[in-house]
C-alpha positions in Angstrom: 30.2 -20.1 -39.2 33.3 -17.8 -39.5 36.5 -19.5 -40.5 39.5 -17.2 -40.0 42.0 -20.0 -40.6 41.0 -21.3 -44.0 37.9 -19.6 -45.5 36.8 -21.2 -48.8 35.7 -19.9 -52.1 31.9 -19.4 -52.3 31.6 -17.7 -48.9 28.6 -15.4 -48.5 29.6 -11.8 -49.2 28.4 -10.5 -45.8 30.3 -13.2 -44.0 33.3 -12.3 -46.2 33.2 -8.7 -44.9 33.1 -9.7 -41.3 35.9 -12.2 -41.9 38.0 -9.5 -43.6 37.7 -7.2 -40.6 38.5 -9.9 -38.0 41.5 -11.1 -40.1 42.7 -7.5 -40.1 42.6 -7.5 -36.3 44.5 -10.8 -36.1 47.1 -9.3 -38.6 47.5 -6.2 -36.4 48.1 -8.0 -33.2 50.2 -11.0 -34.2 54.0 -10.6 -35.0 54.0 -9.4 -38.6 57.2 -8.1 -40.3 55.2 -5.6 -42.4 53.7 -3.8 -39.4 55.4 -4.3 -36.1 58.9 -3.0 -36.8 57.6 0.2 -38.5 54.8 0.9 -35.9 57.2 0.3 -33.1 59.9 2.6 -34.5 57.6 5.6 -35.2 55.5 5.2 -32.1 58.6 4.9 -29.8 60.1 7.9 -31.6 57.1 10.0 -30.9 57.7 9.8 -27.1 54.0 10.5 -26.6 50.9 8.3 -26.2 48.9 10.6 -28.4 51.6 10.9 -31.1 52.2 7.2 -30.9 48.5 6.7 -31.6 48.7 9.1 -34.5 51.8 7.3 -35.9 49.9 4.0 -35.8 46.9 5.5 -37.5 49.0 7.2 -40.2 50.8 4.0 -41.0 47.6 1.9 -41.0 45.6 4.4 -43.1 48.1 4.1 -45.9 48.2 0.3 -45.5 44.4 0.3 -45.7 44.4 2.3 -48.9 46.8 -0.1 -50.5 44.8 -3.1 -49.5 41.6 -1.6 -50.8 43.2 -0.9 -54.2 44.7 -4.4 -54.3 41.3 -5.9 -53.3 39.6 -4.2 -56.2 42.3 -5.3 -58.6 41.7 -8.9 -57.3 38.0 -8.7 -57.9 38.7 -7.5 -61.5 41.2 -10.4 -61.9 44.0 -7.9 -62.5 46.1 -9.1 -59.5 48.5 -11.3 -61.5 51.3 -10.6 -59.0 49.9 -13.3 -56.6 50.9 -16.0 -59.1 54.6 -15.0 -58.3 54.2 -16.3 -54.8 56.8 -15.5 -52.1 59.0 -13.7 -54.7 56.7 -10.7 -54.3 57.4 -10.5 -50.6 61.2 -10.6 -51.1 61.0 -7.7 -53.5 58.8 -5.8 -51.0 61.4 -6.5 -48.3 63.9 -4.7 -50.4 61.8 -1.6 -50.8 60.7 -1.6 -47.2 64.4 -2.1 -46.1 65.5 0.9 -48.2 62.7 3.1 -46.8 63.6 2.0 -43.3 67.3 2.8 -43.7 66.5 6.2 -45.2 64.1 7.1 -42.4 66.5 5.8 -39.7 69.4 7.9 -41.1 67.0 10.9 -41.2 66.2 10.6 -37.5 69.7 9.9 -36.2 72.7 11.7 -37.6 76.2 11.9 -36.0 78.0 9.5 -33.7 77.2 10.4 -30.1 74.8 12.3 -27.9 75.6 13.8 -24.6 74.0 16.1 -22.0 75.7 19.1 -20.6 75.0 21.4 -17.7 74.4 25.1 -18.1 74.4 27.8 -15.4 70.6 27.3 -15.2 71.3 23.9 -13.7 69.1 22.3 -16.4 70.1 19.3 -18.5 70.3 20.4 -22.1 71.5 18.6 -25.2 74.8 19.4 -26.8 74.8 20.1 -30.5 77.8 18.0 -31.6 75.4 15.5 -33.2 71.9 15.8 -34.5 68.7 13.8 -33.8 65.4 14.9 -35.2 61.8 13.7 -35.1 60.5 12.0 -38.2 58.1 13.8 -40.5 54.4 13.1 -40.0 54.1 11.6 -43.5 56.9 9.1 -43.1 54.7 6.3 -41.6 52.3 6.7 -44.5 55.0 6.0 -47.0 56.0 2.9 -45.1 52.4 1.7 -44.8 51.7 2.0 -48.5 54.9 0.1 -49.5 54.5 -2.6 -46.8 50.9 -3.2 -47.9 52.1 -4.8 -51.1 53.7 -7.6 -49.0 52.3 -11.0 -49.9 51.4 -13.7 -47.3 48.6 -15.9 -46.0 46.3 -12.9 -45.3 46.8 -11.4 -48.7 46.0 -14.8 -50.4 42.7 -15.0 -48.5 41.7 -11.5 -49.4 42.7 -11.6 -53.0 41.5 -15.2 -53.9 38.5 -15.7 -51.5 37.1 -12.6 -50.0 37.3 -10.0 -52.8 35.9 -12.4 -55.4 32.9 -13.0 -53.1 31.7 -9.5 -53.5 28.4 -9.0 -55.4 29.8 -6.5 -57.8 32.9 -4.4 -58.8 31.6 -1.6 -56.7 32.2 -3.7 -53.6 35.5 -5.2 -54.7 37.6 -2.9 -52.6 35.7 -3.3 -49.4 37.3 -6.6 -48.1 40.7 -5.0 -48.4 39.6 -1.8 -46.8 37.9 -3.7 -43.9 41.1 -5.8 -43.5 43.1 -2.6 -43.3 40.7 -1.1 -40.7 40.9 -4.2 -38.6 44.7 -3.8 -38.7 44.3 -0.1 -37.9 42.5 -0.8 -34.7 45.2 -3.0 -33.3 48.1 -0.9 -34.7 46.7 2.3 -33.3 46.5 0.7 -29.9 50.0 -0.7 -30.3 51.3 2.7 -31.3 49.7 4.3 -28.3 51.2 1.7 -26.1 54.7 2.1 -27.5 54.4 5.9 -27.3 53.2 5.6 -23.6 56.2 3.4 -22.8 58.7 6.0 -24.2 56.8 8.7 -22.2 57.2 6.7 -19.0 61.0 6.2 -19.0 61.4 8.4 -15.8 64.0 10.6 -17.4 64.3 14.4 -17.9 62.4 15.5 -21.0 65.5 16.1 -23.0 66.9 12.7 -22.3 63.5 11.0 -23.0 63.5 12.6 -26.4 67.0 11.3 -27.1 66.2 7.8 -26.0 63.1 7.7 -28.0 64.6 9.0 -31.2 67.8 7.0 -31.0 65.7 3.9 -30.4 63.5 4.7 -33.4 66.5 5.6 -35.6 68.5 2.4 -34.8 65.5 0.2 -35.2 64.7 1.6 -38.6 68.3 1.7 -39.8 69.4 -1.8 -38.7 66.0 -3.3 -39.1 66.1 -2.0 -42.6 69.5 -3.7 -43.2 67.9 -6.9 -41.9 65.0 -6.5 -44.4 67.5 -5.9 -47.2 69.4 -9.0 -46.3 66.2 -11.0 -46.1 65.0 -9.8 -49.5 68.3 -10.6 -51.1 68.4 -14.0 -49.5 64.9 -14.8 -50.7 65.7 -13.8 -54.3 69.1 -15.5 -54.5 68.5 -18.6 -52.3 64.7 -18.9 -52.1 64.8 -22.5 -50.9 66.8 -21.4 -47.9 64.7 -18.4 -47.2 61.5 -20.4 -47.4 62.6 -22.8 -44.6 60.3 -22.6 -41.6 59.2 -24.6 -38.5 55.5 -25.4 -38.1 54.2 -24.5 -34.6 50.8 -26.2 -34.9 49.0 -23.0 -34.0 46.1 -22.3 -36.4 46.6 -18.5 -36.4 48.3 -16.9 -39.3 51.6 -15.3 -38.4 51.9 -17.7 -35.5 51.5 -21.0 -37.4 55.1 -21.1 -38.5 58.5 -19.7 -37.6 60.3 -18.5 -40.7 62.1 -15.5 -42.2 59.1 -13.2 -41.5 59.1 -14.0 -37.8 62.9 -13.7 -37.7 62.7 -10.2 -39.1 60.2 -9.2 -36.4 62.5 -10.6 -33.7 65.6 -8.9 -35.1 64.0 -5.5 -35.7 61.7 -5.1 -32.7 63.2 -7.3 -29.9 66.9 -7.6 -30.9 67.4 -4.0 -32.0 64.5 -1.9 -30.8 64.0 -3.1 -27.2 67.7 -3.7 -26.7 68.4 -0.1 -27.7 65.6 1.2 -25.6 66.9 -0.5 -22.5 70.5 0.4 -23.2 69.8 4.0 -23.8 67.5 4.3 -20.8 70.2 3.0 -18.5 72.8 5.2 -20.1 70.7 8.4 -19.7 69.6 7.4 -16.2 73.3 7.3 -15.2 73.9 10.6 -16.9 71.0 12.2 -15.0 72.3 10.8 -11.7 75.8 12.0 -12.3 74.5 15.5 -13.3 72.5 15.7 -10.1 75.4 14.5 -8.0 77.6 17.2 -9.6 75.1 19.8 -8.7 74.9 18.7 -5.1 78.6 18.8 -4.8 
């Protein structure tokens, strides 16, 4: 019988593979600080269902590669980093935070964005500031860095599922299947976020601005939150490790702690708030422009 909550050592290797894939799906759909903020940012910034799907796939492919490598290292008993416990996660927070801030500043440069009317009566962007789409490889960089995060899922893969493999030739497979399970859900999430940005009901130029500003702010200020979380964990680990148990036997939902707080701050507090605020702003701009044309 499959046990996604607490699989034990000695599990049959075939069952371990199925468990790894299903755990990956759980990881991809539940609030996870190593996936949601980044997938949301790049998918929203794509302002396209297809591009959002690609962003989710790109991020998850790199994440899958990392987990496959770490799984093989675990089988070979070379994964000594897991003995460091939560300290690893806090260091990863710092690297993820730096990468997020860098990507956010790349996407959004300048202070303000406006739309102006030309004689063609079309809404076009003014060039007193700059916003630009992220490079296709950026989600992959984030995915590989974030994959080194350490939590309940990583513990299960490295200490139970990988050692259950019949030989070193199979050691990487649990990590890869976990990554593929995550990929399925993150690709769907990416497509959904991209679809949302595509359905804002705004002129194409305004939709692009809303999507990219949302992505840039989420990455920038979400990155600042990750940096703060990493520093807090390294300086005051007892405070950072505080959490409230929910009683839900699903990893990522079983307790509310710093990881859940980072998801809320990045995706809901910054991302969704910016998306709503920018959509309302550009809707007003579009209505004012149409009113000016009619008069």
